[in-house]
Structure formats: C-alpha cells, structure tokens
C-alpha positions in Angstrom: 57.0 33.0 29.0 54.4 32.7 25.8 55.8 33.2 22.4 52.9 36.7 21.6 54.1 38.2 24.9 58.1 37.7 23.8 57.4 39.3 20.7 55.4 42.1 22.2 58.3 42.9 24.4 60.7 42.8 21.7 58.5 45.6 19.9 58.8 43.9 16.6 56.6 45.3 14.0 55.2 43.8 10.7 55.9 47.3 9.3 59.6 47.8 10.9 60.5 44.2 9.7 59.2 44.7 6.1 61.1 47.9 6.0 64.0 46.5 7.2 64.0 43.7 4.3 63.3 46.9 1.4 66.1 49.0 2.7 68.6 45.8 3.4 67.6 44.7 -0.3 67.9 48.1 -1.6 71.2 49.0 0.2 73.2 45.4 -1.2 71.7 46.9 -5.2 72.8 50.0 -4.5 76.3 49.0 -3.7 76.4 46.5 -6.5 74.9 49.3 -8.9 77.8 51.6 -7.4 80.6 49.1 -8.0 79.2 48.5 -11.5 79.2 52.3 -12.3 82.6 52.8 -10.4 83.7 50.5 -12.8 82.5 50.9 -16.1 83.2 54.4 -15.5 86.7 53.6 -14.7 87.7 51.6 -17.6 85.8 53.5 -20.2 87.3 56.5 -18.6 90.7 54.9 -18.9 90.7 53.2 -22.2 89.7 57.1 -23.3 92.7 58.3 -21.8 94.7 55.8 -23.5 93.7 57.1 -26.9 94.3 60.6 -25.7 97.4 59.1 -24.4 98.3 57.9 -27.7 97.2 61.1 -30.0 99.1 63.0 -27.9 102.6 61.0 -28.1 101.9 61.3 -32.0 101.7 64.7 -31.8 104.6 64.9 -29.4 106.7 63.0 -31.9 105.5 65.5 -34.6 106.3 68.7 -32.7 109.8 67.4 -31.8 110.8 66.1 -35.3 112.2 69.6 -35.8 114.4 69.1 -33.1 116.2 65.8 -34.4 116.5 67.8 -38.0 117.0 71.2 -37.1 119.2 70.9 -33.9 117.0 73.9 -32.4 114.4 74.3 -29.9 113.2 77.5 -31.9 109.8 75.5 -32.7 109.1 73.8 -29.2 107.9 77.3 -27.3 104.2 75.7 -28.6 104.6 73.3 -26.2 104.0 75.6 -22.7 100.8 76.7 -24.4 100.3 72.9 -25.6 100.5 72.1 -22.1 98.7 74.8 -20.3 96.0 73.1 -22.7 95.8 69.4 -21.8 96.6 69.8 -18.0 96.6 65.8 -17.7 99.9 66.5 -19.2 102.8 66.5 -16.7 106.0 66.9 -18.3 107.4 66.2 -21.7 111.2 65.0 -22.3 112.8 64.3 -25.6 116.0 62.2 -25.5 118.6 61.5 -28.5 119.1 58.7 -30.1 121.7 57.3 -27.1 119.4 57.9 -24.3 120.8 61.1 -23.4 117.9 63.9 -22.8 118.1 66.6 -25.0 115.3 68.6 -23.9 112.2 69.0 -21.3 109.2 70.5 -20.9 107.3 70.7 -17.8 104.2 72.2 -15.7 105.4 74.7 -13.6 103.0 74.2 -10.4 104.6 70.0 -10.0 107.7 70.3 -8.5 108.0 66.6 -8.5 111.2 64.1 -9.8 110.4 61.5 -12.3 113.0 58.7 -13.2 114.2 59.1 -16.5 114.0 56.0 -19.2 115.7 53.5 -18.9 118.4 51.5 -21.2 116.0 48.6 -20.9 113.0 51.2 -21.6 115.2 52.5 -25.2 115.3 48.6 -26.0 111.7 48.2 -25.8 110.8 51.6 -27.7 113.3 50.3 -30.3 112.0 46.8 -31.1 108.3 48.4 -31.4 109.4 51.1 -33.9 108.3 49.1 -36.9 105.0 47.9 -34.8 101.2 49.8 -35.4 101.3 50.6 -31.8 104.6 51.6 -31.3 104.2 53.8 -27.9 104.7 52.1 -24.8 102.5 52.6 -21.7 104.2 52.4 -18.0 101.2 52.4 -15.1 103.3 51.2 -12.5 103.5 54.6 -10.5 99.9 54.7 -10.8 97.8 57.3 -11.3 100.9 58.4 -12.5 101.5 57.0 -16.6 104.2 57.3 -18.7 103.5 56.6 -22.2 106.9 57.0 -24.6 107.9 56.2 -27.8 110.7 56.3 -30.4 111.4 59.2 -32.7 111.8 57.7 -36.0 113.0 59.2 -39.5 111.8 57.2 -43.0 113.8 57.6 -46.2 113.8 56.4 -49.6 116.6 53.9 -50.4 117.0 55.0 -53.7 116.1 58.0 -55.6 115.3 56.5 -59.0 113.2 54.2 -57.8 111.0 57.1 -56.8 110.2 58.1 -60.5 109.8 54.5 -61.6 107.2 52.9 -58.6 104.0 53.5 -59.7 103.0 53.4 -55.8 104.4 54.6 -52.4 104.1 50.8 -51.3 106.3 49.9 -53.8 109.4 52.4 -52.5 111.8 50.9 -50.2 112.3 53.4 -47.2 114.8 53.1 -44.4 113.9 53.8 -40.9 115.9 55.5 -38.4 115.4 56.2 -34.8 116.6 59.3 -33.9 115.4 59.8 -30.5 112.6 59.3 -28.1 110.1 61.2 -26.9 108.4 60.7 -23.2 105.1 61.9 -21.6 104.2 61.8 -18.0 100.1 61.3 -17.6 98.1 62.5 -14.4 95.3 59.9 -14.6 94.6 61.0 -11.2 92.7 63.7 -11.7 90.6 62.0 -14.0 89.9 59.6 -11.0 89.4 62.5 -8.5 86.7 64.2 -11.0 85.0 60.9 -11.8 85.2 59.9 -7.7 83.1 63.4 -7.1 80.4 63.1 -9.8 79.9 59.8 -8.5 79.8 61.1 -4.8 77.3 63.6 -5.7 75.0 61.5 -7.4 75.4 59.1 -4.9 74.4 61.6 -2.4 71.1 62.5 -4.6 70.7 58.5 -4.8 70.6 58.4 -1.0 68.4 61.4 -0.9 66.2 59.4 -2.8 66.6 56.8 -1.1 65.7 58.1 2.2 62.5 59.9 0.5 61.0 56.7 -0.8 61.8 54.7 2.5 59.9 57.7 4.4 57.0 57.5 1.3 57.5 53.6 1.6 56.9 52.9 5.3 53.7 55.6 5.5 52.3 53.3 2.6 53.4 50.5 4.5 51.7 51.3 7.3 48.5 52.7 5.8 48.3 49.0 4.0 48.9 47.1 7.3 46.8 49.4 9.2 43.9 47.0 9.0 46.1 43.7 10.4 47.2 46.8 13.4 43.4 46.8 13.8 43.0 43.4 14.4 45.4 43.3 16.9 42.8 44.9 19.9 40.1 42.4 19.4 42.8 39.3 19.3 44.1 40.7 22.5 40.5 41.1 24.2 39.9 37.5 22.8 43.1 36.4 24.9 41.5 38.4 28.0 38.7 36.3 27.6 36.4 39.4 26.2 34.1 38.2 23.9 32.6 41.3 23.5 34.3 42.8 20.9 34.2 44.4 17.3 36.3 43.4 14.3 36.8 46.6 12.3 36.4 45.8 8.5 39.0 46.5 5.8 38.6 47.0 2.4 41.3 44.4 1.7 40.2 41.0 0.2 43.0 39.1 2.8 42.0 41.0 5.9 38.6 41.5 5.1 38.6 37.7 5.3 40.8 37.3 8.2 38.0 39.2 9.8 35.6 36.9 8.8 37.3 34.1 10.5 37.9 35.6 13.7 34.4 36.5 13.5 32.9 33.6 13.2 35.2 31.9 15.7 33.9 34.3 18.8 30.9 32.8 17.8 31.4 29.6 17.7 33.2 30.2 21.2 30.3 32.0 22.8 27.8 29.6 21.2 30.5 27.0 23.3 30.5 29.3 26.2 26.5 29.8 26.5 26.0 25.6 26.0 28.9 25.1 28.5 27.3 27.7 31.2 23.6 26.2 30.5 24.9 22.7 30.9 26.7 23.6 34.1 23.9 26.2 35.7 21.0 24.1 34.5 19.3 20.6 34.9 19.1 19.2 31.3 16.6 17.3 32.4 13.4 19.2 33.8 15.3 22.7 32.2 15.5 24.7 36.1 18.8 25.8 37.3 20.5 23.8 39.0 21.7 23.3 42.7 24.8 25.5 41.8 23.3 28.0 40.0 20.4 28.7 42.5 23.1 30.4 45.1 23.8 32.8 42.7 20.0 33.5 41.6 18.9 33.6 45.0 21.9 35.7 45.7 20.1 38.1 43.0 17.0 37.6 44.4 17.6 38.9 48.0 19.3 41.7 46.7 16.4 42.8 45.1 13.6 42.5 47.2 15.9 44.2 49.9 16.8 47.4 47.7 12.7 47.6 47.5 12.6 47.1 51.0 10.3 43.6 50.7 10.3 40.3 51.8 9.8 36.7 50.4 9.7 33.2 51.2 11.6 29.8 50.4 10.4 26.4 49.8 12.5 23.3 50.1 9.9 20.3 48.5 11.1 16.9 48.8 9.1 14.1 46.6 7.9 11.4 49.3 8.9 8.0 48.4 10.2 9.1 44.8 13.3 6.2 45.1 10.1 3.9 44.7 9.0 5.1 41.3 13.1 4.6 39.8 13.9 1.6 41.4 10.0 0.0 40.4 9.6 1.2 36.8 13.6 2.3 36.2 15.3 5.9 35.4 12.8 6.3 32.7 9.9 6.5 34.2 11.3 8.6 37.1 12.8 11.2 34.7 9.0 12.0 33.4 7.6 12.2 36.8 10.1 14.7 37.8 9.7 16.4 34.2 6.6 17.1 34.9 6.6 17.5 39.0 8.6 20.4 37.2 5.8 22.0 34.7 3.9 21.9 37.7 5.6 24.2 39.6 5.6 26.4 37.0 2.1 26.6 36.9 1.9 26.9 40.7 4.1 30.0 41.0 4.2 33.5 39.2 6.2 33.8 36.0 9.2 35.8 37.8 9.2 33.5 41.2 12.8 31.7 41.2 12.4 27.4 40.7 15.4 25.0 40.8 15.8 21.9 40.9 18.2 21.3 44.2 18.7 17.4 43.8 17.7 14.4 42.8 14.3 14.3 44.0 14.4 18.0 45.8 12.9 21.2 44.7 13.6 24.7 45.8 11.0 27.7 45.0 11.7 31.2 45.9 8.4 33.6 45.9 8.8 37.7 46.7 6.0 39.7 48.4 4.1 36.9 50.0 3.3 36.1 53.8 4.2 32.8 55.7 0.3 32.0 55.4 0.4 32.3 51.7 3.7 30.5 50.8 2.1 27.9 52.7 -1.1 28.0 51.3 1.0 27.7 47.7 2.7 24.7 49.0 -0.5 22.8 50.2 -2.1 24.0 46.7 0.9 21.7 45.3 0.1 18.9 47.6 -3.3 18.9 46.4 -3.2 19.1 42.5 0.2 16.4 42.8 -2.9 14.2 44.7 -6.1 15.1 42.4 -4.0 15.2 39.3 -1.5 11.9 39.4 1.5 11.8 36.9 1.6 9.8 34.0 4.0 7.9 32.2 2.9 5.8 29.6 -0.3 3.6 30.7 1.1 4.1 33.9 0.1 7.1 36.6 1.7 8.0 39.8 0.5 9.5 42.9 3.6 11.5 44.4 3.2 13.4 47.8 6.1 15.8 48.9 7.0 17.7 51.9 7.6 21.2 52.1 10.2 23.4 54.1 9.4 27.2 54.5 11.3 29.8 55.8 11.1 33.6 55.4 13.4 36.2 54.0 12.7 39.3 56.2 13.0 42.8 55.2 15.8 44.1 56.0 17.9 40.9 55.2 19.5 38.9 58.0 20.6 35.6 56.2 22.6 34.3 53.3 21.2 32.0 50.6 22.7 29.0 52.1 21.0 30.2 55.8 17.8 30.0 54.1 18.4 26.8 52.1 19.7 25.3 55.5 16.6 26.6 57.5 14.1 25.5 54.8 15.4 22.2 54.5 15.4 21.8 58.6 11.7 22.6 58.0 11.5 20.2 55.7 13.0 17.1 57.8 10.6 18.0 60.4 7.9 18.3 58.0 8.4 14.7 56.5 9.0 13.0 60.4 5.9 14.4 61.2 4.8 11.7 58.7 5.5 13.5 55.0 2.6 15.1 52.5 2.9 18.5 55.4 4.1 21.6 55.4 6.5 23.1 57.7 7.6 26.6 59.0 10.9 26.9 59.7 11.4 28.8 63.4 13.9 29.4 65.7 12.6 26.6 68.1 13.3 24.5 65.0 16.9 25.1 65.0 17.3 25.2 68.7 15.9 21.6 68.4 18.6 21.1 65.7 21.0 22.6 68.0 20.3 20.4 70.8 20.7 17.1 68.2 24.0 19.2 67.9 25.2 19.7 71.3 24.5 15.7 72.0 26.5 14.8 69.3 29.3 17.7 70.2 29.7 15.4 73.6 29.9 12.6 71.4 32.1 13.6 69.2 34.7 14.9 72.0 34.7 11.3 73.6 35.1 9.8 70.4 37.9 12.1 69.5 39.4 11.4 73.2 38.9 7.7 73.3 40.0 6.9 69.5 36.4 6.0 68.6 36.3 6.5 65.2 36.7 4.1 62.6 38.5 4.6 59.0 37.5 2.7 55.8 39.1 2.5 52.4 37.5 2.6 49.0 40.1 1.8 45.5 40.7 3.8 43.1 41.4 2.1 40.1 44.0 3.3 37.7 42.4 3.1 34.4 45.6 2.9 32.4 46.8 -0.5 33.7 43.4 -1.6 35.8 45.7 -1.4 38.8 44.8 -0.4 42.6 47.5 1.4 44.4 45.3 4.5 45.4 42.7 4.5 48.6 40.7 7.0 49.8 40.2 7.1 53.4 36.7 7.8 54.9 35.8 8.3 58.5 33.2 6.7 60.1 31.5 6.6 63.7 30.9 3.4 65.5 27.9 3.8 68.1 26.0 0.6 69.4 27.8 -1.8 66.9 26.5 0.1 64.3 28.6 2.7 61.8 27.4 6.5 61.2 28.5 8.2 57.7 30.0 11.5 58.0 26.6 13.0 57.4 25.2 12.4 61.0 27.5 14.4 62.7 30.1 16.5 60.5 27.6 19.5 61.0 28.1 19.4 64.7 31.5 18.9 64.5 31.7 22.1 62.2 29.4 24.0 64.5 31.4 23.3 67.5 34.8 24.2 66.0 35.8 20.6 66.1 36.3 20.2 62.5 40.4 20.4 62.9 40.6 18.0 65.5 38.8 15.5 63.6 40.8 16.0 60.4 44.0 15.9 62.3 42.8 12.6 63.8 42.0 11.4 60.5 45.4 12.2 58.8 47.2 10.8 62.1 45.3 7.4 62.2 45.2 7.1 58.6 49.5 7.5 58.2 49.8 5.5 61.0 47.7 2.8 59.0 49.4 3.3 56.3 53.4 2.8 57.6 52.5 -0.7 58.4 50.8 -1.3 54.9 53.6 -0.1 52.7 55.9 -2.7 55.0 54.0 -5.2 52.6 53.2 -2.8 49.7 55.4 -0.4 49.3 53.3 1.6 46.6 50.0 2.0 48.2 49.1 5.4 48.7 46.2 7.3 50.7 43.5 10.1 49.7 42.4 12.1 52.9 40.0 14.7 53.0 40.8 18.1 55.1 38.3 20.7 54.9 38.4 24.1 55.2 38.6 24.5 59.5 42.1 22.7 58.8 43.4 25.9 56.7 42.3 28.4 59.2 45.2 28.9 61.4 48.1 27.8 59.1 49.0 24.9 61.1 47.9 22.4 58.8 51.3 21.5 56.9 54.2 21.6 59.8 51.4 18.7 61.4 51.1 17.0 58.3 55.1 17.2 57.7 55.6 16.2 61.6 52.8 13.0 60.9 54.7 11.6 58.2 58.1 11.8 59.8 56.8 10.0 62.6 55.4 7.5 60.9 58.9 7.6 58.1 56.4 7.8 55.8 57.6 10.1 52.3 55.4 13.0 51.0 54.2 11.0 48.5 52.4 8.3 49.8 49.4 10.4 50.6 47.3 12.7 48.3 44.9 15.2 50.2 41.7 16.2 48.6 40.1 19.1 49.2 36.1 20.0 47.7 36.0 22.6 45.5 33.6 24.9 47.8 36.4 25.0 50.2 39.3 25.4 47.9 37.5 28.7 46.8 36.0 29.6 49.9 39.5 29.2 52.0 41.5 29.8 49.1 43.8 33.0 50.4 44.3 30.7 53.7 44.4 27.6 51.8 47.0 28.1 48.4 50.3 29.2 50.7 49.9 25.9 52.7 49.3 23.5 49.6 52.3 25.1 47.8 53.9 24.3 51.3 52.9 20.5 51.6 53.4 20.5 47.4 57.0 21.4 48.3 57.4 18.4 50.8 56.1 16.3 47.9 52.1 16.0 48.7 49.7 15.7 45.9 46.2 17.6 45.8 43.1 17.0 44.6 40.1 18.9 44.0 37.1 17.0 45.2 33.2 17.2 44.0 35.0 19.5 40.9 32.0 20.8 37.9 29.7 22.0 41.2 30.5 25.8 39.5 30.9 27.1 36.1 33.3 29.5 38.3 35.8 26.4 38.7 37.1 27.3 35.7 38.6 30.5 36.4 39.7 28.7 39.9 41.1 25.9 38.5 44.2 27.7 37.5 44.7 28.9 40.8 44.7 26.0 42.6 48.1 24.1 42.6 46.5 20.8 42.6 47.6 17.6 40.4 44.4 15.8 40.6 40.3 17.0 39.8 37.5 14.2 41.1 34.8 14.8 38.8 31.6 15.3 41.2 29.6 11.8 41.6 26.1 13.6 40.4 27.9 13.7 36.6 28.8 10.6 36.8 25.8 8.2 38.0 23.3 8.7 35.0 26.8 9.0 32.8 25.4 6.3 30.3 22.0 7.6 30.0 22.9 11.6 29.8 24.0 13.4 27.3 24.0 16.6 28.9 26.9 14.3 32.1 28.4 13.5 28.7 29.2 16.1 27.0 30.3 17.9 30.5 32.6 15.1 32.2 34.2 15.0 28.1 34.7 18.7 28.7 36.3 18.5 32.0 38.3 16.2 31.4 39.8 18.1 28.3 40.1 20.9 30.5 42.6 18.7 33.1 44.4 17.2 30.2 45.6 20.5 29.0 46.4 21.7 32.1 48.6 18.8 33.0 45.8 17.5 35.9 45.0 13.8 36.1 41.2 13.4 36.5 38.9 11.1 39.0 35.6 9.8 38.2 33.2 9.0 41.5 30.4 7.0 41.7 31.6 4.4 39.3 28.6 2.1 39.7 28.7 -0.2 36.7 31.0 -1.8 34.1 29.1 0.5 31.2 30.0 3.7 32.8 33.4 2.2 33.6 33.8 1.4 29.8 32.7 5.6 28.7 34.6 7.4 31.5 38.0 5.2 29.8 37.1 6.2 26.4 36.1 9.8 27.6 40.5 9.8 29.0 39.6 9.7 32.6 42.5 8.4 34.6 41.1 6.5 37.4 38.2 5.5 38.8 36.0 4.9 42.2 32.6 3.6 42.9 30.7 0.4 43.7 31.9 -1.0 40.7 35.7 -0.7 41.6 35.0 -1.4 45.2 33.6 -1.2 48.4 35.2 0.8 51.1 36.3 -1.7 53.9 38.4 -1.1 57.5 42.0 -1.8 56.1 43.2 -2.1 52.4 44.3 -4.9 50.9 44.2 -6.2 47.3 40.5 -5.3 45.7 38.1 -8.1 46.3 36.6 -10.5 43.5 34.0 -9.7 41.6 31.2 -10.4 43.3 31.2 -8.3 46.4 34.5 -6.3 44.8 34.7 -5.4 49.1 38.0 -4.0 49.9 40.2 -6.9 51.7 41.2 -6.8 55.6 45.1 -7.1 56.7 45.0 -6.8 60.5 47.2 -4.4 62.0 50.9 -4.7 63.4 51.2 -3.7 66.9 54.7 -1.7 67.3 56.7 -2.9 69.4 
C-alpha cells in the first residue's frame, strides 16, 4: 500500500497532530508549573508556620511562667480562648523541672493521644536553653508537629551589682530551668487548605486550557484550510485528472504551493499533449497516423450515421515510391511525402479526413459523395501528380499512385477496420491492373479475395496435416553484455521450393478458423526444437508468437504446460509474444491465462508496442515482462527526433514499471548505439542477425545469419 493511502486510512490530519503537540507541551508545562507552585507554596507555608510556632511557644512560656512561680493555675483560664483563636494548636502541656506533666490543655474535638516528652527530649531542651533558638521542633508524625521549649528564670547573682552596673549587660545573672512547655500543632490543616486552593485554581486553569484548546483548534483549522483546499486537486491529479482548479490563498507559503502546483499541472498537460501528438500524428506530414486513424474514422462514421449521410474512403498507395528512397535517399523521400500530403489537403474539403496509413500509403475519408464523385476526386489527384511533378532541390519527380475506393453507406454497415480492408483490397486490384489506376470495392472483389483465401485454406490444412510449415529463428541480443541466448520463432510455409511468409496465408487462417491450430503447431514444433538445442546450449530461450485465437477457448495454458512436460523443458525457457491489439482486444480472455502461465514460470512480451496512446493504460493491466517497441519507431530512429522522443519515453516508462524493452528492426550500427544510449535492454533486426532455420551462435559480421545445427532424432 502506498504511503499516501496508509496516511489516509490512519485518519491523520495536520490540525490534529499540531493540537496534540500543543496539548502535550501544555500538559507537561502545566504539570511542571503545578509542581513548582505546590513546592513553593508548601515551603512558604511551612516556613510561615514555623515562625508562628516559635511565636506561640514563646507566648505559652510567658503564659505559663506564673504556674511555676505562683504554683496556681488561676492564670491559665485564658488558654482555652487562646487555643480557640488558633485552631492549628491541638494541645499544650506544661512539665515541671523533673519532666512530670503539671498542666494540660487540648482541643475538645481532638480525642487523639500524643506521647509526652522523653528524658532525652528534656535533656536536649536543657542544652538548648541558653541558645537563641531555644525551642526544638519534631515533625516525625507529620503533619502533626511538636514544638517544645524549656521554661527558665533568670536571677541577678548579687544585689550590690545592680546599683554599681552601668548597663544590664554588666549584670551577672543565673538561668534556672523551672519546667518545660510543649505544643502540638496540626500542619495538615494548612496543607488541606492549600491543596483545596490549588485544586480550585487548577480546575479554573484546566477550563481555561480547554477553552483555549477549542479556540486553537478553530484557529488552526482556519489557518490550514488553504492546505486542505489543495488536497482535492492533488487527489484529482493522482487519479489522472488534470482538469483542476487550484484555490487561491492569502498566505504567502500556501500561495507559493498553489502556484507551483499550477505550473506542474501546466507542464504535465504540455507533456501529455506533446506525447499524444507524437503518438497520434505523423511527425513528417503532420497528418493523423495509422493508429489515430481508427479513432477519427469511428467518430466520422458515427457522425454521418446520426445525420443519415454516407461517405467514401479512399486508400492511396504511391507507385514505385521505393525507387525514390533507394535512388536519392530518405531525405528526398521525406520531401516527396510532405508535398504529397499537401496535395491531398488541397484536393479535399477542409473538414474531410486525411491520414498517413504507412510509409507510402494515405487514406482519405470524404463525406456526402457518391462513388462517381469519389472516383473523380481520385482521378483528379492522379492527374495533378502527373502534370505537376514534385520537386526536391534541383530534382523533380513524377509520382503516380493507385487508389482503392469503398463506400460507407447509410445505414451504417461496416466498422473502420472493415472499410480500410475493403479499400486496401480495391487498391491492390488497381495495382494488379497496371498501377496509376482507381478501383472501386465491390462484393465481387471480396468474393475473389475469399476464393484466394479458400485456396489457402486447403493448402493450410494440408500443411498442418503433413508438417509442411517451417520455423526460422531470429536472434535477440542483450545490450548489457552483447550476448545472444534469446531467439524469436518465425513461421514460414514452404511451397514449390520457395518460402511463403505469414502475410500471404495468415488472413486465410484467421478467416477459416485455423489460427489456433497454426499456433499449436508452432508451439509444439518450437518446443521440440528447443529441447534439442538446450542439450548443448542450456541457456537458449525461444520467443513464440501467440495470436488472439489461441486465448478464445481458455485451453492455451493447459496445452503449453503439456508440451513443456512432453519435451522436459522448464517454463522459463520460453517467452510468449502477444501483439498489443490482441492483448487489448482479448484482455478479458487473455489475462487469466497469462497469469496462469506466468505462475508456471513463462514470461510474456507485448509485441509492436506503441501502436496507440491507449497502450499506456492497458500496459498497467497486462502482466508482461517485456515490451517490444514497434519497428516503425526504430527504422528511422537516427534521423527522426520524434521517434527518438517516443522510444525514450517508452524506455523510461518500462523501466519505472519494472519491464524490459526490445527494439525491433535494428538495421545498422548507428541505430544499435542509439538505443543502447537510450537504455533499451535488447535489440533485434538484420544488423543483429537474420532469421535462420535452427538457432545457433550468431554468424560472422559479413552475413549476420543464424547458423544451423542439425536436429537430432529421438531414439
């Protein structure tokens, strides 16, 4: 779980944490302050009580002097009033010189008994009689404090000295202890009163503290509210929504955060717009590219259907354009393509759709035209190209084209892909009739295509039955160490001594439902070959292409597991390649089986990655380990900065997501060096090695062909 999600679930808020910190600090300070107040107050009170005790014991000595001189208790009747005046005095006791109690007065409400002075206490009092501080205090029974003092008389030694002395200090006196006086004091009364006062004061302080806490919470909430307001746009950004409004704040710091957030959002929007344009538009001509075409064409078809209108789709293929590139270089070819795009814009209306479908193929969709009108537009364009050559420097080129036309009728019948397929078929018919022509798609033309596929259907069934397919293997080189232990499996069909490539027969396999059988044959054959190869080279791995048809019935994982067991191979020995379109189109069927195969130990690669901007969102859902970057971005990588930006972005995204990248169509050393600098993990293409019948070591640098090792027969 992410840290932000954990914080959200824990319910932590800035206001709450600041308040808790303030409360903790205030509580600590409050307790320290209360402790200090208690200690100081107790010290002051106790000191004050000690002074009062000294005063009381002195007064008791004076009041009791008559008891020892006159031997009567007549004068002590006022002791009751004295004790009543000072409730702290619990009792008073008088002793004679021998330590016997001669008089006691105590509070009527106090029934406790208190021990008398011991001989040791009397001895200490006798020793202290001559001191300034002649009384002794005993607090061993705290809060009951006992203070005692000797009762003394002072007499002049000789009467004659009284008349001869100039001052009292010159008189010789004799001090005699005639008895002792003892007071019992209750200091607890002061302690209780003080504790009650402190408790009352503390209650007021706590109430004030709570009131201030509430006020502080309100003030803090108001202070941090601008931060809370920023939380919503931040959450929207985290969810991928950049259409946000950042609230303004009067606080300088938070306003700076808001400005920084607005700037970051603006930069992200610019980057996304730039990436969308790179992914959806051809950088050379500025036209929508093949991948964006389907989306735009769907929008046009939906619009004209809602308005009960029809349209025409034109598929334009330049004739012999390869001659321009081969003879004068890609720079000349780019100049010609740019001028072709401008001619197309001038040929149709501003609202019509024009797209670059591939290298020298363009598509136009024109609404509200008949088949005759669409054919007229195509012929006008062909005439313009003949009459007005295209220029590059001092050179001029007469470029012709073939145009296939198909109609999009109302009510709507066809998908964008079906219309493009029909126009492409018509364009091929135009080329087969001598080029520089137009052809209109008809159902008869589709029947011809079906007949052609029907012938392939029979041929494919025969090839499956008699093992007439052939597998070739193309090396994939690791750019970390330039080692090659990874090969892609490519299927071919041998016919009359010639190899037929998949483009010739796969459409028939799809049309007649043979694609799953072809996939199973390739998987079984490749694993059998791999079992033999790994006996000599145990680190060799195969990448096997799997089409969407193989995911349809949910048996792919079981079939592969059986074939791995049959050939005694670990699942880690293969990487299964699926195209982006197959993964996205069959994602509900594919993902569960992909996960099951990954659990076995297989790895997966997305082939032809980059064929649409939506691939980034689907990539997060696809549990794949490799990304094979579409060759269209690699072929002109060294001269096309837009392709460089896209490839670098794909490499960065893959690295962040923990996936490895493979660049296809690496045709020269410059491209290899460039992808190495971009952080691509693997390279594949003719510069790395051409496909060969059985994988071995990469051939010499002269031909770069994969060497063949004869396949051993099983005993």
